[in-house]
MITOR-18389 format. One record per residue (C-alpha): residue in three letters; z, x, y. Coordinates in steps of 0.1 Angstrom, whole numbers, plus 2048, in hexadecimal, padded with zeros to 3 digits. Layout:
BEGIN
AlaZXY;...
# end
This chain:
BEGIN
Met53E3FD75A;Ala53040C73A;Leu50940C737;Asp4F93FC719;Tyr4DA41271C;Leu4D143771E;Pro4C4440742;Leu4A6458744;Ile49545E765;His48844A782;Gly497429776;Phe48B42C752;Ala4A342A735;Leu4A542470F;Asn4B4403705;Lys4B940E6E0;Pro4BB4346E2;Glu4C94366BE;Tyr4A642F6B0;Met49A4516BD;Leu4AF4616A2;Val494457689;Phe47C47069A;Phe48D49068D;Pro48D488667;Ala46947A66A;Val45E49B67A;Leu46E4AF65E;Val45D49A642;Leu43C49D655;Tyr43F4C3657;Lys4454C7632;Thr4284B1628;Thr4104C1641;Phe4164E5638;Ser41D4E1613;Gly3FA4EF60B;Gly3FC50C623;Lys3F9512649;Ser3D951065E;Arg3CF509681;Ser3C14E7678;Arg3E14DD666;Ala3F64E7683;Leu3E14D269B;Phe3E34B5683;Phe4094BA681;Leu40D4B96A7;Gln3F84996AA;Arg40D488690;Val42D4936A1;Leu4224836C1;Leu4194636AF;Val43C46269E;Phe44D4696C0;Leu43A44D6D1;Leu4434346B5;Ala46843F6B6;Phe46843D6DC;Ala45A41A6DA;Ala4744106C0;Ala48F41C6D8;Asp4844016F0;Pro47B413710;Ile4843FF72F;Glu480400755;Val4A23F9765;Glu4A53E8787;Ser4C83E5796;Thr4D13CF7B4;Thr4F23CC7C6;Gln4FD3AA7D3;Val51B3967DE;Glu51F3787C8;Asp54236C7D2;Leu55C37A7EB;Gly57936F7D5;Gln5993607E2;Ile5A5363806;Arg5C635380D;Val5D334D831;Leu5FA34C830;Val60933C84E;Asp62E340856;Gly63B31D85C;Ser65F327863;Pro67031C883;Ser67033F893;Met64A33D895;Asp64E3208AE;Leu65633B8C8;Phe6323478C8;Gln6183338DA;His5FE3238C3;Ser60C3358A5;Lys60731688E;Ser5E3311898;Leu5DC336894;Gly5DA33286E;Glu5C0316872;Ser5AC32C88A;Val5AA34A872;Thr5A2333855;Ala586322868;Ala578343874;Leu577351851;Lys565332843;Ala54B33385F;Arg54435785B;Ile540354835;Glu529336839;Asn514348854;Arg50E36583B;Ser50434D81F;Leu52135980A;Ser53A3477F5;Gly56034B7F3;Gln5813387F0;Val593338811;Asn5B4324810;Gln5D0320829;Gln5F431E81E;Val613317833;Phe633326826;Ser658325830;Gln65A305844;Ser680304841;Asn69B319852;Ser692339840;Thr67335083D;Arg66935A819;Leu64C370821;Gly651385801;Asp6523667EB;Ala6323587FB;Leu61F3797F5;Phe62B3797D1;Asp6203557CB;Val5FD35D7D8;Ala5FA37B7C1;Leu6023637A4;Asp5E734B7B0;Phe5CD3687B1;Glu5D436E78C;Gly5CF39378E;Asn5AE3917A0;Pro5A73A47C1;Gly5AA3917E1;Ser5B6390805;Ile5D4381815;Ile5D637B83A;Val5FA377846;Val602365867;Ser62736C86C;Asp64137D882;Gly64C391863;Gln670387865;Asn677382840;Thr69A37383B;Arg69B368817;Gly68C36F7F5;Arg67838D7E8;Asn6753AD7FB;Pro6513AB80B;Val64D3D1808;Asp6533CF7E2;Val63A3B47DF;Ala6213C67F5;Gln6223E57DE;Met61B3CF7C0;Leu5FD3BF7D3;Gly5EF3E17DB;Arg5EE3EA7B6;Val5DA3CB7AD;Asn5C13CF7CA;Ile5CD3B27E0;Ser5CD3BC805;Val5E43AD81F;Tyr5D73A9843;Val5EF39F85E;Leu5E738A87D;Thr60438B895;Pro60B36F8AD;Gln60D3778D2;Lys61F36B8F2;Ala6413638E5;Glu65734C8FA;Ser677358909;Asp6973558F6;Val6BA3638F8;Tyr6D03638D9;Ile6EF3738C8;Glu6E23898AD;Ser70439489F;Val7293988A6;Asp73D3B3895;Phe7623AF892;Glu7803B487C;Arg787395867;Gln7AC39F864;Ile7C33AD87F;Val7E83B0883;Ser7FB39B89B;Gly7F93A98BF;Ala7DE3C38B6;Glu7C03C68CC;Thr79F3C18BA;Glu77B3C68C5;Leu75E3AE8C4;Thr73C3C08C5;Val7223A78D0;Lys6FE3AE8CC;Ser6E93978E1;Ser6C33988E1;Lys6A638A8F3;Leu6823818EC;Gly668382908;Arg660398926;Gly67539F944;Val69B3A2949;Ala6B138B936;Glu6CF37E949;Tyr6EA36893A;Asp71036093A;Leu72236E91C;Leu741358914;Val75C35D8F9;Tyr7743418EF;Val7923458D8;Asp7A13268C8;Gly78D3128E2;Val79A325900;Arg78333B915;Arg78E35F913;His771372922;Ser75336C938;Gln73A385946;Val715386952;Val6FE39B93C;Arg6DC3A9948;His6C53BF934;Leu6A03C8931;Asn6A33D690E;Thr69F3C08EF;Ser6C43C18E7;Glu6E53C78F9;Ile7073D18EA;Thr7263C38FA;Arg7493CD8EF;Leu7663B68F6;Ser78B3BB8EE;Leu7A239F8E1;Ala7C739E8D8;Leu7D53818C3;Glu7FA37B8BD;Asp80035E8A6;Pro7FB364881;Gly7E134E870;Leu7BD345874;His7AD346897;Ser78A33989F;Phe77434A8B9;Lys7533428C9;Val73B3598DA;Glu7203478F0;Val704352906;Lys6F733B922;Pro6D534792F;Lys6CD344954;Ser6A933B94D;Phe69332A933;Asp6A032E90F;Ala6893238F3;Ile6A531F8D8;Asn6C83138E0;His6DA3138BF;Asn6D93398BB;Asn6ED33D8DB;Val70F3378CA;Tyr72134B8AF;Trp74133F89E;Asn759350887;Met77E35487F;Ile797370881;Glu7B737186C;Val7D637E87C;Val7ED38B860;Asp81139785F;Lys8163BB868;Pro8163D484B;Lys8373E8848;Ile83440D84D;Leu84E42A84E;Phe84A44086D;Ile85B46286A;Ser85F47188C;Gln8794838A2;His86E4758C4;Arg8614558D2;Asn83C45A8DA;Pro81A4498E1;Leu8134468BC;Gln8334348B6;Arg82C41C8D2;Leu80A4158C4;Tyr81840E8A2;Glu8333F68AF;Lys8173E08BC;Leu8043DF89B;Tyr81D3E387E;Glu8403DC873;Val84D3FF879;Glu86D41086C;Val87343087F;Arg88844B86E;Gly88F46F875;Asn88D479850;Leu87C46D831;Pro89245681B;Ser89545A7F6;Asp8864387F0;Leu86442E7FF;Gly86340B7EF;Gly8583EF805;Phe84340681C;Glu81D40281A;Ala81842482C;Val82C442837;Val823454857;Leu83047885B;Asp830481880;Asn8304A7886;Gln8474AE869;Pro84E4D185C;His84C4D8837;His8714E0833;Lys87B4BC83C;Met8674AF81E;Gln86D4CA805;Ser88A4B87F4;Ile8794967EF;Lys8544A07EC;Ser85448F7CA;Val85C46D7DB;Leu83D4717F1;Ser82847B7D3;Glu83345C7BF;His82D4467DE;Val8094517E1;Leu8014527BC;Glu80D42E7B8;Gly7F64227D4;Gly80A4287F4;Gly7FA436814;Leu803457826;Leu7F8462848;Val802485854;Val80148A87A;Gly7FE4AD888;Gly8114BF8A3;Asp8234E08A9;Lys8384DC88A;Ala81D4CF871;Phe8014DD85C;Asp7FB502864;Arg81950287B;Gly82F4F0863;Asn82C507844;Tyr8174EE82F;Ser80150A822;Asn80250F7FC;Thr81D4F57F6;Leu81F4D87DE;Phe81F4C07FC;Glu7FE4CF807;Thr7EE4C47E6;Leu7F24A07F2;Leu7DE4A6811;Pro7B84A6817;Val7BA4C682B;Thr7C64EA826;Ser7DF4F5840;Ser7D1517849;Pro7B352585B;Gln793522847;Pro78C543836;Lys773558849;Lys75355E836;Asp72F56483E;Arg71B544842;Lys70453E825;Lys6E053C82C;Leu6D251982B;Ala6B350C819;Val6AA4ED82D;Cys68E4D5825;Phe6854BA83F;Leu67849A830;Val66448984C;Asp65A465848;Ile635460853;Ser63043D845;Glu61F421858;Ser641414865;Thr64643487A;Glu629429891;Tyr6414128A2;Gly6614198B5;Ser67640B8D1;Gly66440A8F2;Tyr64441E8F3;Thr64F43C8DD;Pro64443A8B9;Lys65F44389F;Ile649460892;Asp64B4718B5;Leu67146E8B4;Glu67147D891;Lys65C49B89C;Ala6734A18BA;Leu69249F8A4;Val6854B788A;Met67B4D08A4;Arg69D4CD8B5;Ile6AF4D4894;Leu6974F288D;Arg6A45028AD;Asp6C84FE8A1;Leu6C350F87F;Asp6C953487A;Lys6AB54B879;Asn6B6557856;Asp6B4533847;Ser697528833;Val68550783C;Cys66A4F182D;Val65A4D183A;Val6504B4824;Ala63E496833;Phe63D47681F;Asn62E45381F;Tyr6264447FD;Lys6274677EF;Pro6354897FC;Tyr6204A580B;Glu62D4C980E;Val6254D0832;Ser6354F3831;Pro644506814;Leu667514815;Val66453282D;Pro67D547841;Leu682535863;Gly683554879;Pro65E55E879;Asn65153B871;Arg66452588A;Asp64751F8A2;Gln62E519885;Leu646500876;Met6494ED897;Gln6234EC89A;Ser6204DE877;Val63A4C387F;Ser6294BA8A0;Arg6084B388E;Leu616499876;Lys605476877;Phe61145586A;Gly60143F84F;Gly60743082D;Gly62542181B;Thr647430814;Asp6554417F5;Ile6764537FD;Ser67F45B7D9;Gln6604717D4;Ala6674847F4;Leu68B48B7E8;Ser67E4987C7;Leu6644AF7D7;Gly67D4BC7F2;Ser6984C37D8;Ala6804D57C2;Ile6764EB7DF;Val6994F47EB;Gly6A54F77C7;Arg6905177C4;Ala6A65287DF;Ala6C05367C7;Asp6DC5437DE;Asn6D752C7FC;Gln6EB50D805;Lys6D24F17FF;Leu6CD4D4818;Leu6B44B881A;Ile6B14A683C;Leu6A0484838;Val692478859;Ser688453855;Asp68E42F85E;Gly69742983A;Val67F40B837;Thr67340B813;Asp6733F47F5;Ser6923ED7E0;Gly6843FF7C2;Asp67F41F7D6;Met6A241B7E5;Lys6B24197C2;Lys69F4387B7;Ala6A844B7D6;Leu6CD4437D3;Asn6CD44F7AF;Ile6BC46F7B9;Gly6D64737D5;Ser6F24727BB;Ala6E048B7A5;Leu6DA4A37C1;Lys6FF4A47C9;Arg7054B07A6;Glu6EB4CB7AC;Gly6FB4D67CC;Ile6E04C97E3;Val6EC4B5801;Val6D749A812;His6DD493836;Thr6CB474843;Val6C046D867;Gly6B744A870;Val69A446888;Gly691425899;Phe6A14048A3;Asp69B3F6880;Thr6AB41286C;Tyr6B940584B;Thr6DB415850;Pro6EC409831;Phe6D341A81B;Met6D143A830;Gly6F743C831;Glu6FC43780C;Leu6E0450803;Ala6F246B818;Gln71446280A;Arg7084647E6;Ser6FC4887EB;Gly71A4937FF;Gly707492820;Leu70A47E840;Phe6F6464852;Tyr6EC46A877;Phe6D9459893;Pro6C246E8A8;Asp6DA4728C4;Glu6F54808AC;Thr6E44A18A4;Gln7024B38B3;Arg7154A7894;Leu6F94B387E;Lys6FA4D588E;Leu71E4D9882;Glu7124D785E;Phe6FE4F7863;Lys71D50B86D;Gln73651B856;Asp75551A86D;Tyr76250A88D;Ser7565128B0;Glu7735128C8;Glu75C5188E5;Ala74B4F68DF;Gly76A4E48EC;Ser7844CB8E1;Gln7714AB8E7;Leu7734948C8;Met7544898B5;Ile74F473896;Arg742488879;Asp73E46D85F;Lys738448869;Asn73543C846;His759433842;Tyr77041684C;Ile78442C865;Thr765437879;Ser74C41C873;Val75440B895;Leu7654278A8;Arg7584348C9;Ile76A4538D5;Ser7514648EC;Asp762477909;Thr7844778F7;Glu7944998F5;Val7B34AA8E5;Ser7C24C98F5;Asp7CC4D78D3;Ser7CC4D18AE;Asn7DA4E188F;Leu7C44FB87E;Val7BA4ED85C;Tyr79A4EA847;Ala7904CD831;Lys7924CF80B;Pro7714CA7F9;Ala77A4A87EB;Ser78449980C;Gln771487828;Thr77249684B;Leu76D478862;Val775485885;Thr7724A9892;Thr7714BA8B3;Val74E4C38BF;Gly7564E68B4;Gly75C4DA890;Arg7824DA88D;Pro78D4BD876;Ile7A24A3888;Ile7A248786E;Ala79C48E849;Val7A347582C;Trp7A3473807;Arg7B145E7EA;Phe7CE46D7D6;Gly7D645A7B6;Leu7D64357C0;Gly7E043D7E4;Arg7CF447804;Val7D7466818;Ala7CB46F83B;Ala7D148D851;Tyr7D048B877;Thr7D24AE884;Ser7D94A78A9;Asp7FB49A8B4;Asn80D47A8BD;Gly80247A8E1;Leu82048C8F1;Asn80E4AE8F5;Trp7EA4B18E7;Ala7DA48F8E4;Ser7E64788FF;Glu7C146F907;Val7BD4628E4;Tyr7D84488E8;Glu7CC43E90A;Glu7A743B903;Ser7A143A8DD;Pro7C142D8CC;Arg7AC41C8B1;Ile7A743F8A1;Leu7CC43D896;Ser7CE417890;Arg7AF417879;Thr7BA437867;Thr7DC426861;Asn7CC406855;Trp7B741A83C;Val7D642C830;Val7E840B82C;Gly7CB400816;Gly7C43DF828;Leu7DA3C983D;Glu7E33B481E;Ser7E33CF803;Ser8063C67F7;Lys7FD3A27F0;Glu7F53997CC;Leu7DB37E7D6;Thr7C33827F2;Val7A23717FC;Asn789382813;Val767378821;Arg74C390815;Asp73138C830;Glu72337784C;Ser71B353844;Tyr6FC340850;Leu6F131C84C;Asn6E1316829;Gly6EC33881D;Asp707342804;Val72B34980E;Glu73B3647F8;Leu76036A7F5;Asp7733867E4;Val79337C7D3;Lys7AF3937C6;Ser7C437E7AE;Pro7DA384790;Cys7CB36577F;Leu7AD34F782;Pro7B03417A6;Glu7A931F7B4;Val7933237D3;Gln78F3077EC;Ala77930680B;Leu77C2ED827;Tyr7672E7847;Val7812E4863;Glu76E2CA877;Asp7672AF85D;Asp77A2B883D;Phe75A2BF82A;Thr7632D380A;Pro7492E97F9;Gln74F2F17D5;Pro7513177CF;Arg7443277AE;Ile75C3427A1;Thr75336078C;Gln76937D781;Asn75E3A078A;Ala77C3B477D;Ala79F3B076F;Asp7AD3A1790;Arg78E39E7A4;Tyr77A37E7A9;Lys75C3727BD;Ala75934F7CB;Val7373427D8;Phe72D3227E9;Ser7103157FF;Ala715313824;Glu7062F0829;Lys7142E984C;Leu71B2FB86D;Gly73E301877;Phe76031186E;Leu76D31284B;Gln78F31A83C;Val790328819;Lys7AF329803;Ala7B633B7E2;Ser7D43337CC;Cys7E233E7AB;Asp80433979B;Gly8153307BB;Leu80434C7CF;Thr7EC3437EB;Asp7D7354806;Gln7BE34781F;Ala7A1353834;Gly78A34584E;Leu765346856;Ala74A333867;Thr72732985E;Asn70F33387A;Tyr6EB329883;Pro6D1330868;Val6C8354863;Glu6A434B86C;Tyr6AF34D891;Arg6C236D88E;Arg6A4385891;Leu6883798A8;Gly6673888B3;Leu64E39D8A0;Asn65A3B3884;Glu63D3CB889;Pro64B3E7872;Leu64D3D0854;Leu62B3C085B;Ser61A3E285F;Val6293ED83E;Leu61B3CE82C;Ala5F93D6838;Ala5FB3FC831;Glu6083F780E;Thr5EB3E1805;His5CF3F3818;Gly5CC3D7831;Ser5D03D6857;Met5E43C6872;Tyr5D43B5890;Pro5E13A38AF;Gln5D837E8B4;Thr5BE3898CE;Gln5AA39C8B4;Leu5A637F89B;Asn580385898;Asp5843AA890;Leu59D3A0875;Val585387866;Glu5693A0866;Glu57D3BA854;Val58A3A183A;Ile567396831;Glu5593BA830;Arg5753C4818;Ala5703A4803;Lys54B3AD801;Thr5523D07F5;Ile5693C37DA;Ala5503A77D0;Leu5313BD7CE;Thr5203B87AC;Gln5043CD79D;Lys4E93B978C;Thr4D33CC774;Glu4B03C0768;Lys49E3D074A;Lys4783D1746;His46F3D9722;Leu4533F371E;Trp4513F86F8;His4313E46F4;Tyr41F3FD70B;Phe42A41A6F6;Val41F4086D5;Ala3FD4006E4;Phe3F94256F0;Thr4034316CD;Leu3E941B6BC;Val3CE4266D5;Phe3D844B6D0;Tyr3D74466AA;Phe3B54346AB;Leu3A64506C0;Asp3B446B6A9;Val3A645968B;Cys38445569C;Val38247A6A6;Arg38B485684;Arg37146E674;Ile35647B68C;Gln36049F685;Leu35D49765F;Ile33A487662;Leu32D4A5677;Arg33A4BD65E;Leu3294AA641;Arg3084AA653;Arg3094CF65A;Ser3104D6635;
# end
């Protein structure tokens, strides 16, 4: 605050210091008048006396004051207690009364200290959703830009509305702190968190349901897991687990085309607090088999697999007309058999058809594909990778040390996992590579500059081991700093390795994704490693993809190790591994322990995606788009000689690759309708419609003929989106029609999303507190929280009161006395002089 006076010493000041400016011209006038008749000792003494008189008068005119400042707390400002009233809070004992307890404690503590302040309690989200972000935002509006404190009593499971982290960052900028009081002693509950499945399968094909069932509470959860298809029980097993969640994978095969309903249910063996999250419904559509052309000379395991899944036409040679086939599969075909009709294949792919080339002893490098026009269609080059020295790497580790890394699964914090992971990768790098380390929370810190790894490996490991967590999260700034550091390494291959849970606000995600795209143009690759049970995989995966990198989990560093190599390692073995999970083909594959005895020697073209390799790095599946079509290369064989284990243990490698090449099981249809995502009660159902004209979309609840009314918007020339509200539980059929064309799909509305994630979301709650300079306390430390809130409120509410005591009249009186004495002395001196004369 600006002062309205000029401080001097020991609490004295001038209230109107500008009046002192009169002193200097007055002294100049006095000097000229005093010494105009010459200089003498008496005149000099007279001048000094008058200067002192003028100074005292000017000082009195400047209003000298004595300043007394006192600091006091007048008003603590606003304190808001936000109590989560959503149904999921009922799982915690006394959670509803916890808000009243903290409100009463705050009021009592304020009254005991003879302070004043506004303490209000507000209950939010009393329906089947939790809008924590919206509640925080509304409180900020109520505070009208003034500092304050918010105490949140919640489990932190935000299900709708604004992102709480975004809102917390805004609150931190306007000096509003968020304190979190977490409820304790949750009741036991078993529930189905999610079920992953393929919405469309072909008749007779085996599909997989991946059921994630979770528990709340201590001890071992034990329950029956039941699966029903079209009302008939198809599977039953007992599940026991001590961990929070358990993944169960089940196989189903459906024959009849059309829509089939299925239900997954858990039946706990002991007390279960909530029953309606024990059941998950949905629908699978069985469609007609796509028609593919299979070129092969011998019946083999691949052909037998295809005969279960597709309408297959088997030929020994390529025909001159490929019309009517959605994909062509070339099984171990030498180049000379395609030479005369390669233009037919090119036209098929360019116009949107699919092509899968399967290896063998007459294909790729063993079939004379190298340097041919046919090879230009393929995502691989059919020759050994040229031998060249491995380029030195410039690697920068971006290590997340934000508040959310304090927590992990079990008793190990995420930051400890991050440290171990970085040190493991440091051991895999070559001694000639250069490495730097950047730690980041709400801003990045250069822990170690870019240095040669060889002589600095131990020092780098020590620097990483000393990292500590704290603060918010800003990934985009870390990317900018890391890229600037590695960008200075002119001749090196540049890599950024982001080690994080990916938990940040939406604005930072958008910036980070844009930076990722820009880094790809600069030749800087970002590999992302997700750490923690709550890793936000969609963001981490997309960030890696945009920069040309890959996304990994901590146990997949063997895959990351391959990125540091220049060529293949035959000694590593022929076991298969997924290199890139961010693709339809590999997103749900599990191929551990699957081996091939041999494969063709190829290397992937720069524009292609290598999805599956051997552990030594040999490409097994590589894909790309060519024109409007899709092309895949599978470099092992049809199962007769090299890859029998693949067809016995992991046949989905080939089925999903073929489905991708086909371009969708209904790619040949002019009109299709597909369900975009899961549907929950009171949420929106979104449908994607491909149609040559504006479609009519109808939705119908199977049980009672209730018909929601979809809202239709056009996204592109033949693409539409239909949206309606899921107002009831149960199965729905949706139908789209246009000019005599029709298609249908099925879905189900499940229990409210409020019951999908239960228990404390400690990572989110800790970030809210950290972003706003608040704290998080368990229910048992309520009094400590109240004390901290009041102390902070007092600090903000401190006001300084200043009292001024005017002293000018003392200086005026002293000036008059001084002048009177001076006049008296001079008069006496004059009288004495006259008497002597």
